N, C-alpha and C positions, 0 to 999 in steps of 0.2 A: 819397063817393071811391072810386074805383081805383086796384087793387093788384096791377100785371106783377109777372108773377116772366120770372128770364130765366136759362137753367142749361146748362151745356155738361157734359153725363153722360151718357157712350155704355153706347146699352141693344142685345138684342142680341135677333132676330123676332122679336116676337109681346109684348115688351113693352112698357111705358106710364108716362112717370112723373110722379107727382099730388102738387100742391103741398097741405100738410094743413092748415086754416087756424082755432087757436081761443086762446077766450081767456085769456090770461096767469094762470097759477093756476087756472086750471079745476079742475074733481076729473074725474075719471076717467069718469064719463058722461057726462058736459055735453058738448053736439051737436058734432061737426063741421064744418064744410067744406071738402068734397076739392076740390078746384081739380082739373079731368084738363090736362098740358100735350101741345102737338104742335108735332112735329117736320119737317124738309122734310128732315134731313138723318138721322135716328137717331143725333144728338151735337148740337145745338144748342135749346132747350123751351123756348118756353115760352109764358104760359097768362093771362087777365086774368078778374079778379072786381068790378065795381060792390059796394060795403056803403054802409049806407049809418047814421049814429050820430048816434044825442040827445044824449050822452055823449061824451066824450073815457075811451078803454080802450085798455090795452093788450093789446096780442090777441100769438101767437108762432106761429112755424108752420114745419116740417119736410116734409124731400120723403120720396115714398116711388114704389118701382118696381114694376109691378105686369104681373099676367101674367091677363086676364080679371079675375075680380073680388078673386081671390089674391093676397095682397103677400105679394113675394118677400123684397122689402130696407125692408129704414127703414134716415134717420138716425140718427149718432148722435146722443142730446139731453143730450152732458153738461156740455154751454152750450147754456140754451135761446133760439134769435134772437125776441128782443122786439121787435116796432114799436109804438112809441110816438104812437095813432095819435088 
């Protein structure tokens, strides 16, 4: 299954946008999948990932802004984004 992420978000020079994908209702120490997004104009970001599941699963995701390897901003997760896959 191919998941595509598209988001409009203005960053400053040196910052990158990432989608972080993980199993819904997972424990805090469970592995997360980092999906770096790319942009041509610094505002419209996109990225894709191919996933294979042997059984249906619910996944959650959020966006993060990074400078180098450090997360400088993270999307609030008051209402989680859940994808039934």
